[in-house]
N, C-alpha and C positions, 0 to 999 in steps of 0.2 A: 854743643850738647844736643844729643838726639832726643826728640820728643816722641812720647808714646801717647796715642789716643786711647780713650777708654774702650772704644770698640776694638782696637787692635789688641789690647790686653785681654779682653773677653774672648776674642777669636783664638788667641794663643792658648789661653787656659782651656778652651773647649777642645782644642786639638789634642791636648794631653788627657783631658777628662774622659772623652768618649772611648778611646782605647782602654783606659783603665776600667771603665764600667763594663765593657764587653769582656775583658779578661776576668773580672770579678764574677760576672754571671756564668762564664764558662767553668770557672773553678768551683763555684758553688753548686752547679747543676749535678744531678746524680750521674754517676759514671755509666756510659753506654758501652756495652761489650760488643765486639764485632759480630759474635754469633747471633745477636738480637736482630740484626738487620742484614746480615750477609746474604740471606736468601733473596733479597730484593735489590741487591746492588751488584753491578758487574761493570767491567771496563772494556771499552772498545779498543781493539788493537790498531796500531798504525799500519799503513799500507800505501800502495801507490795512489796518486791523486785520482779522485773521481771526476768524471766529466758529465756534462749534460746528456751526452749520448748514452753513457752508462745508465743514468737515471731513466731515460726514456725506454731503453731496452728492457730494464727490469720492470717497468710499469706495463709494457706490452706483454711480457711473459706472465705477469701476475693476472692481467685481464684475460689472456688466452687460457690460463689454467682454470679460472672461475668458469668460463664457458665450457671447457672440456669436462670438468667435474659434473656439470649439469647434464651432459650427454652420456655419461659413463654408466648409468644404470647401477647394476650390482657392484661394479668395479669402482664406484665413486669414492668409497672410503680409502681404498688403496691408492687411488690416483691423488686424492686430497693429501694423504700423508706424504707421498713423493713430492708433490708440488710445494707443500708447506715447508718441508725440510730443505728444499732447494731455495725457496724464496726468503725465509725468515732466519734470523740470526740466533736460533736456539742453542747452537753449540758455543755461543759466547756468553751465555748466562740468560737470565730472565729478559724477555722482550717487553716492550711497552706497547700493548695492543688493547685498544678500546674499540670494540666493534660497533657498527651502526645500530644494530637491533638487539642490544643486550642491556638489561636494566638491573636484574637481580644480581648477576655476576658480571659487572661491566668491564672488569680488567682480566685479560687472559695472557699471563706471562709465559705460558709453557705450551708445548705441542698438544697436550691433551685438551686443554681449553680451547685452543685455536681450531683443532679438528672438529670439536663438538659444534662450534659456531658454524663452520662451513657445511658439515654433513649431518649434524645432530647424532642421536643414538647413544648419548651418554647420560645416565641417570643423575649424575652430579650437576648437570646443566639442563634442567627440565624446560627452561624457557626457549631453548634453541630449536628452531624449525628447519635448520639446514639452509643457510643463506645461498650457497652455491647450487642447491638442488632446484632452484626456482622453476625451470632453468632459464638462464640468461643466454641470449643469442649473440650479444656483443657487449664489450666494455671499452669505453674510450676515456682517456685522461685529457683534462684541460688544466695544465699547470698555470696557476696565477703567478707564483714566484718560485724560484729554486735558488737556494743559497748553498754555496759550496766552500768548504775549508779543508784543504788537504784531502783526506780519504773519506770525509763525511759530507753528506748532502741532505738538506731538508727541503722537501717540496710541499707546497700548499696549493690547493685548488679544488676543482670539482671533477668527479668522475661520474660517468653516465652509464647506467645499466639498462640495456634493452631487453624487455620482457617478452613472453610468448605472444602478447598482443601487439607487439611492435612499439609500444609506448616506452619512453625513457624515464628512468627514475634518477633524479639528480641528487648526488650525495657530496657533502663537503669532506675534505680530508687534509690531514697533515701526515706526511710520511718521512721517516728518517732512514737513510741508507748509509751503509758502511762498506767500503771496498777493502777486502781482507788482503793479507800478504800474498795469498795465492790468486788474487784478482777476482774473487767472487764478489758480487754486489748483493748485499743482504739487507732486508728490512729489519731494523731494530726498534722502530717507532711507527705506530699506525693509530691514528685517532680519527674516527669517522663519525659523522652525524648528519641527520637530515636537516635541510635548511629550516631556519627559524620560522615558525608560523605565528604571527601576532594574534 
């Protein structure tokens, strides 16, 4: 005759109880319609496998664009728009972009908010000073880790921005890249912040 311990019975009951509680909570929650959150949700397409070389090439292109925008003078807004639409995954839905120097409007999911951060001039984002207009003379990436799965890569590390005085500003980042079916490598996630100051 098989013996059952009290702990085994309790564990077995818990196995059935937890899913039942979750199901009950889901059923009793108010219905959420797709149109209530669809503006904030998008899906990344499948594509060819992404490589570390793809990530590093995209990072260099992004840094070179930031430097070029700062040197472009009156052409800065046009160059910023061209660079942003090339670098970011706006055509796949809202991106996840939290710039370094934004507090009032910290999330910029679309082209308008992204351009305002880089070159300012948009009354909807009065806090923006034009990050890329500094101007910076050099941007270099130092990846701490890069994780890749299929056509998605997540990189985390520091990037360093060299200012007009030759001094570097160190910024922490997490960036997500997707390689599209036509082999473009686009940023869908960017979270930047200055290092913690105790």
